[in-house]
N, C-alpha and C positions, 0 to 999 in steps of 0.2 A: 409658206410664211414669207412675207416680204422683208427684204433688207431695207435699212434706213435710206440707202442711196436711191432706191427705186420708188420711194413714196411720192404721192401727189404733192407738188410744191404748195407751201402754205402762202396764202394771200397776205402780202405785207402792207403795212400802213404807209402813207406817203412819206412820213418822216423816215421810216425805215428805208424806203426805196431811195430817197434823196441822199441818205448817208452812204449808201452803197455806190452812188455815182461819184462821190468824192474820193472813194478808196475802199479797200477790203476791210471788213470788220474782223479783228484778230480772233474773235470767238468762233468764226467760221473754221479757221484752221484747227482750233482745239476740238470743235465739233466733229470735223472730218477724222481727226486722229482717234477720238473716242469711238466714233462709229466704226472705224476700221478695226480697232482692237476688239471691240465687242463682237463684230462679225466673225473675226478669226477665232475668238474664244468660243462663241456659240457653235461654230462649225466643228471645233474639236470636241466640244461636249456632245453634240449630236452624233458624231462619229462613234463614240463609245456608249451610245444609248443601246443597252442590251435588249430593249423591247423592239427595236427597229433594225438591228444589225446582227447577222449571223456571226460575223467576225467578233463583234463585241461580246456575244454570248459565249464564245469558245475561248476567248483569251482574257486574262486578267492583267490590267495595266501594270500593277506593281510586281508582277512576276517576270516582266520583261525588262526592256532597256530602261536604265535609270533616267535617261533623258526624256523618255515618254512620260514617265511618272511625274517628273518635275514640270513638264509642259502642261500636263493636265491640271496640276495644282495651280499653276499660274493662270490657266484659263478660268478655273473656278474663282480665283481671286479677282480676275477682271470682271466676271459677271457680277460678283458681289459688290465691286466698286461701282458698277453702273447702276446697281439698285440703290446704293447709298448716295450717289451724286446725281440725282434725277435732273438737277438744273443744267448739267452739262450734256445730258442725253435727251434729245427732243423726241426720242423714239417711243414706241409702245412699251410701257412698263410690264405688260403681261408677258412679253417675249423674254424679258430678263427673268421674270418669276418662273416661267416654264423651264428655262434653261437651268436655273439653280435647282429646281425640283428634280430634273433629270440627273444633274450632277450629284446631288446628295444621295439619290437612290443608288447611283453607281458607286459613290464613295462608301456607302453602307455595305455594299457587296464586297468591295475591296477590303474594307476594315475587317469584315467577317472572315474573308479568305486568309488574310495575313494572320489573324488570330488562330484560326483552325490549323493552318500550316505549321505554325511554330508553337502550338500549345500542346506539347506532349507532357504527360505526368513525369515528374522527376524520378530518377531511379530510387526505388525504396531502399535497397541495400545501402546506397550511399547516405540516405537520410539517417538510417539507424547507426551507421558508422560515424557520421558527423555528430549525431546526438550523443553517442557513447564517449567519443574522444573529447568533445569540446563543451557539451552542455550538461551531460548527465551528472547529477549529484547523488545517484542512487547507489546503495551498497547492497550487492546481491550475492547470496551464496551460490556457488557454481552449480550445486545440485538443483537450484530453483531457477536457473537462468533460462531454461527452455520453456517456450510457450506451448510445446506439444505434449508435455507430460501431464498425466492425470494424477493429482496428489490426493484425491479423495476428500472426505470430510475433514475439516480442520480440527485438529486436536493436539494441544501442546504435548500430550503424552507421546504422540506418534512423531511429531515433527521436531522435537527437541530431545537430544540424547543427553543422558545424565553425565555431568562432569565435562561437557564440551561447550565451548563458547559458540553460540549460534548467531548467525547473521540472517537478518530478515530483509525481505523486499520492502525497503522503505527509503524515503528521501530524507536527507539531512539538509535542512535549509542553511544556506550560506549566509549572505548578508542582505537579502532582499534586493539585490542589485539586478538590473535588467540584463537578461541573458539571451536576447534575440540574436539570431544569426541568419541574415537574409541571404538568399541565393538568387542567381539570375534565372528567372523562369522562361524568359524570351530573349533572344539575341538583341543586342543594342541597335543593330540596323533595323530590325523589325519594329522596335519601340520607336525609333525615329520616324518611320513611316506612319505608325499608328497615331502618334501625336500630331503629325502634320495633317492627317485626315481628320482627326478629332477637332482640330482647330477650325477647319472649314465647316464641319458639320455644326459645331457650336455657333459659329458666326451666322450660319443659315437658320438658326433656331431649332436645330435637330439634336440638342443635347440628350433628351430623353431616349430618342431612338438609338443614339450612339451607346448610351449606357446599357440599354436593353440588349443590344447585340453583344456588347462586351460581357455583360453578366451571364448571358445564356451560354456563351462559349466557355468562359473561364469557370463557371459553376460546374459544368460537366467535367472539366479537368480536375477540379478540387474533389468532386464526388468520386471520380475514378481513383484519385490518390488515397482517399479514405478507404475505399474498398480494398486496395492493395495493401494498406496498412492493417487491414483486418477489422476496421470499424464497421460494426453491423448496424443496420437500421432497426433498433429496438426501441419500442415505446417504454415509458416508465413502468407500465403494467407488465410488459414482457420481461423486463429486468427483474422485477419483484417476484415473478413466478419461477425464476431459474433456481435450480438446486444449488446448495452452497459449494459443492465441488466445482461445478461449471462456473459459478460466479467468482470464486476465488481466482481461477485461472484468467478470467476476463478482467478482473481488477489489476492483476499483475501486468497484463498486456496494455490496459488503458493507461497506466502510469507512464509507460514508455511512449505510447502513441500520443498522449495529450501533450507531452513536452515537444514532440516533433511538430504536431499541428500548430501549437501556439507560437513556438519560438522559430520555426523554420517556414512551414507552409503558409500560415496566416500572415506572418510578418512579411514574407516575400510577396504575397499577393497585395498587401498594403503598399509596399514599396513600388510594385509594378503599377498600381493604380495612380500613385502620386506622379510617377515618371510620365504617364500618358495624359492625365487629366488635371494635374495641379495647376491652379491659376488660370484655367481656360474659361471659367465661368465666374460670375459674381460670387463673392465670399458666402453670401447667404444660401447659395445653392449647394455648396460643398460637393462639387462634382466627383472628386476623387473618393471622398468618404461614401457617397451614395453608391458608386460603382463597386467599391470594396464590400459594402454590406450586401449589395445585390449578389456578389460572388460567394461570400463565405458565411452569410448569416445562417443558412440552412445547415451547413456543415458544423458550424460552431454549436448550434443548438443540439445537433445530433451527438456531438462529442460530450457536451456538458450534461445532457439529459441522463447519461449513464451515471455520472457521479451524483446527480441530483436524486436519481432513483435509489441509489445505495443510501444516501443520507436520510431518506424518509422511510426506508424499509424496516421490517420487523427487527427488533434488537435481540441479539443473543450473544453470549460470551465469546463464541468462536469468531465473531466478526470484528472484535475490538481492534485487532492489530492491522487488519486491512482497512478499517475505517481510519485509523491513524495514518497509515500509508497514504490514503487518499487525501486526508487533511493536510499532511505535510506537502504533498504534491501540489494541491490547489494553492496552499499558502505560498509555496515556492514560486508558483506561476503568476500570482496576482500582480507583481510589478510588471511582468511581461504582458499580461492581459491589459493592464492599464495603459501600457505604452502602445500596443498594437490597436486596441479598441478605445482610443482616447477621444474620439469625436463624440458629439452629442448624439448623432444618429446611431452610434454603436453602444450607447449607454446600457441598453438592455442586456448585452453580453457581460459587461462589467458587473452589473447588478446581480445577474444570475450566479456568477462565480463567487461573489461576496456572500450571497445567500447560502450557497452550497457550503462554503467554509463555515458559516455560522451553524448550519444544521449538522454538519459533521462533528463539530465541537460538542454540540448538545447530545448527539448520539453517543459519542465517546464517554461523556460524563454519565449518561443514563445507563450504558452498558456496564460501566465499572460499578455503579450502585447496584444494578441487578445481579452482578456477579457476587458481590458481598452477601447479598441476601440469599443467593443460591448456595453459597458455602455454608451459611448458617442452617439452611433448611434441607440440605442433601439427605434424603430419607432412607437410604439403603439400610436394611436391618439384617443382612446376612453377613456374619463375621467372615473375614478373609481367612482361608486355611493357613494354619501354622503361625498366625500372628505376624505375617509379613506386612509389607507396605500396602496400605489401602490405596486403590486407584484414585480416590479423591485427593490423597496427599500428593501423589506424583503430579496429578493434573493441576492442582492449585499452585504448587511451588514452581512448576515450569511456567505456569501462567504469570505468576508474580515475577519470575526472572525476566520474562519478556516485557512485562510492564516497566521494569527498571531500565531495559534497553531503550525505551521510549521516554525516558525521564525528561529530556529537553522539551519535548512537546507537551507532555502531561502536566508538568509543573505550571505551564501557562494555562492549561485548561482546567485543572483541578484547583479551585481556589477556596473551597469550603471544607471544613473538617468532617469526618464521618458523623453520621447522625445516629448511629446505633449506640447501645449501652457502652459507656466508657467514662473515664474520670471527668472529661470536660463536658459531657452531656448530662451529668448529674445522675447517671444510672450505672454505678460501678458494678462490674461483673464479679461474681464470687470466685475467689482464688485466682484472680487475674489482675496483676498489677500493671496497668497501662503506663508506658514510659511518659516522662514529662514531655509536654507538647511545645514548650517555649522555643526550643531550638530545632523544631521539626516543621517541615513544610506540610501543608495539607495532604500532598501526595504521599509523603513519608508516613503520615498517620494512617492513611487509607491502607497502605501496604501492611503496616503492623496490625491494623484492625482485621484485615483479611486473615492473617496468620493466626491471630487470637481466635477468630471464629472457627478456623480449621482445627485448632487445638481443642476447643470446646466440643466440636462435633466428634472428634476422635475419642475424647474421653467418654462421650455417651456411647459410642460404638464399642469401646472396650468392655462395657458392662454386658455385652452380648455373649462374652465367653463364659462358659461354665467353669473352666479351670481357673482358679484364682491366680495361678502363676503365669498363665498365658496373657491375661489382661495387661499386666505391667510390661511384659515382653513386647506386646503389640505397640503399646505407647512408646516404649524405648525405641523400637525400630523407626516409628514414624516421626517422632520428634528429632531423633538423630538425623534422619533424612532432611528434615527442615533445616537443621543447623548446618549440615554440609552444603545444602544449596545456597544458603546465605553466605557461608564462607567462600564458596566457589565463585561468587560474583562480587568483585570489588564495589560495583555500583550499588548492588542490593545491600551489601554489608554497610555501606555508608548511609544508605537511606534508613535501614532498620536500626542501626546504631549498636555499638559494642555492648552497651549496658543491657539492652534487651537480648542480645545474642548470648550474653553470659547467663541470663535467667533461663533461657531455653536449654543451654548446655547443662545447667544444674538440674533442669527438669528431667532430661533423658537419663542422666546419671542417677537421679533419685529413683526413677522407675527401674533402672537396672538393679539397683540395690533391693527394691521391693520384690523383683522377680527372684533374686537369690534367696531372700528371706522366705518367700513362699515355698520354694522348692527345697532348699538345702538346709534350712534350720532343722527341719524334721529329720532329714537323713543324717545330719551331723549329730543329732541328739542320740542316735544309736551308738555312737562311738564314745559316749561318756562312761565314766566309771561308776556312777551312781547306780545302786541296785545290784551290783555284781558281787560285792564282798559280803561274806557271811562271817559271823562270829558266834562261838558257843563254847562254853566250858573254858578249857585252857588253850584252845587253838582258834585261829581265824584263817580264812582262805577265800577262794573264789568259788562261787556256785557254778559248776559246769553247766547245769541245766539253764541257769539264767544267761550264761555266756553263749550257749548254743542259740537260745532265743534271740539274743542280741545280734549275733551274726546273721541269723535267718532274717531278722527284721531289716538289718542293713541291706543284705543282698536283695531282698524283694523290693525294698524301696528304691535302691539304685537301679535295679533292672526295670522297674516300672518307669522311673524317670528317663532311662535310656530309650526304652521302647517308645514312649510318647514324645520326648523332646528331640529325638533324632528327626522326627517328622516336622518339628517346628523349624522356622526358617528365619535366620538373620542374614539379609541379603548383602549387607556391607561386610566384606571380608575382614577388614581391619577391626570393626566392632565385634564381629564373630570371634576373632582370635583373642581380643581383649577380654571378652566375656568368659571364654574358656580358661584363659590364664587366671582370671579372678577366681573362678570356681576351683581350679586346680590348687591355687595357693591356700585355699581353705580346706579342701577335701583331702588332698594327698598327704600333707603332714599329719592331719588328724588320724587318717587311716593307718599310716606308717607307725605312728605312736601306739595306736590301739593294738595293731598286730604285734609290735615289739613287746607289749606288756602281757598279752593274753594268748598268743598262738600256742605257747608251750603247753598250756592247759588242755588243749584239744588235739594237738598233733599226735599225741601218743594214743589217742582214743581211736576206736574203729570208725570208719567212715568220716574222718575229719574233713575230707574234701567236700563233704556236703555242706559244711559250715564255713570253712575258709576257702571259698570258691575263687577269690580273686587276689592277685598280687597287686602291689602298688602300680606296677607297670601295666597290668591289665586295666586298671581304672584310668590311668593316664591315656592309654590307647583308646579306651571307650569314650573318653571325653571328646575325642576328635570326631565322633559321629554326631555329636549334639549340634542342632541348629542347621543341619544340612538340607532339611526339607525332604528327606527320603527315609523310609523305614528300612532299618538294617538289623541284622542279628548281632547279638553280643558275643564276640569271640573270646574264649577263655584260653589263656596261655597255659600250656601243659607244664605241670611242675613235677619234678622228680622228688621222691620221698626218700 
């Protein structure tokens, strides 16, 4: 390649030659200076041509002396100036073009090398720590904080203990404020070099190549970070085929990881792109946004596809609370997503997040409606032994309690009243007085409606018992449990209302009374005086035969009640004690009075112990066996005669 100083002289016109005889043209000095500078720049560019030099292939300019790197950049600038100012350079433009092509190829390699050298994934432990201390608004029970535990199929009966306030894996939205927290992904010195190189490549018309190199390197780093965070490459179909136990665990993990991805990783990648590419290209090219989307679009789709798959998956009651957790998380992240993905080129990510939020809301409403219908239709026809709590009661009330924990979210999502039979739908239920709806939110009414459906279903199940005393005991147990669950949750009590709570309390007391009447009215009738007295002639007295029959009838009735009802179960200890006390207050005084009036008539007879088998203390002790859920023998206290 010839240098400009060795080219064949150009034949000049007479006017040109004549001017030179009068003195030097000042443009000649400028030409010589430009030529000299171009030659020096070209020489330096060719020295680092990796296709022609072994040294150039083995060494990277920006890994060495800073002075060398700055010299090379100045040489590129000189070549670029020579291309821009062709009127000052009488040389061959092809030489400048060749030089700039060699330079941009070298700069592309240097750009890639700097990125690779300094693009290590951030420490995952530090990301979780940063998220927990500064960003997370999640309230998590310690027993559910581990991602490694297998919690099995979701069931409020299993995961919520009676009488204990439960905390769920859920997000409580703050104020929709932006919560991004950027970190330095690459050292500032490296960013300085990357921007200097990018400026030269953009000036040479190699913006696309620069972005491709940047995107390929940083995308691999982002993908590596996602793998370390535990984000799997699952299609929507893959997610929908997962069992609920595996899915629930992945949802808990996704909630934590999505916050880290949006607020730290993606936000930091956005900032890095801006520091390197911002204002390097015309505004319409959006260089920084283009390289950002080149880097994170695939990762963002991978992250959000999981939530999208959940939002369109088959609905079932056990999914409601995880759906709400996802809804709160996406809602919480929307301002951050709008901030990080604010450009026109990243509109698809914002749209996907907004669509997911809409579908999650629809899913939550649909699941609640399906749950109400399921409570109505629950078909089990096998009576629970001993009239204890029905599994449906425990399940529904624990479910309702969890619904009240999500009141803030559900009040926004549930905006229509229940459509089932009720006062406001024009289809009043028999023997069910629905509370006034004027001061109730639609969500409040849905909760009351669920409880009413549960009560109706329980009443139909009570008819399955053949023992007329066991039916009201069963209803007493279950409605008492409903009342206690409402009382135990201030949020639920407020939503249901004291008026409806009083009605339910009256219901279980009414059934307690019905049980006592069904059992003890007949037994207590044995202790009446009617039919024992005889009169004839000049004397009146007590018929010992009738008295013996009365004692025998009482004994057999009490023994039968003891034999059967000791196997019945009242699970609430306080209710069990109250019921025994109520029975004792009726039975023991009546028996004591009956003994006081009539025992003398039989004690002098033979085999009186066959009729007066029990003392008052015996009966009092025997009552302690009732409602324990276990068959026991009736122990008779020995009496001395």
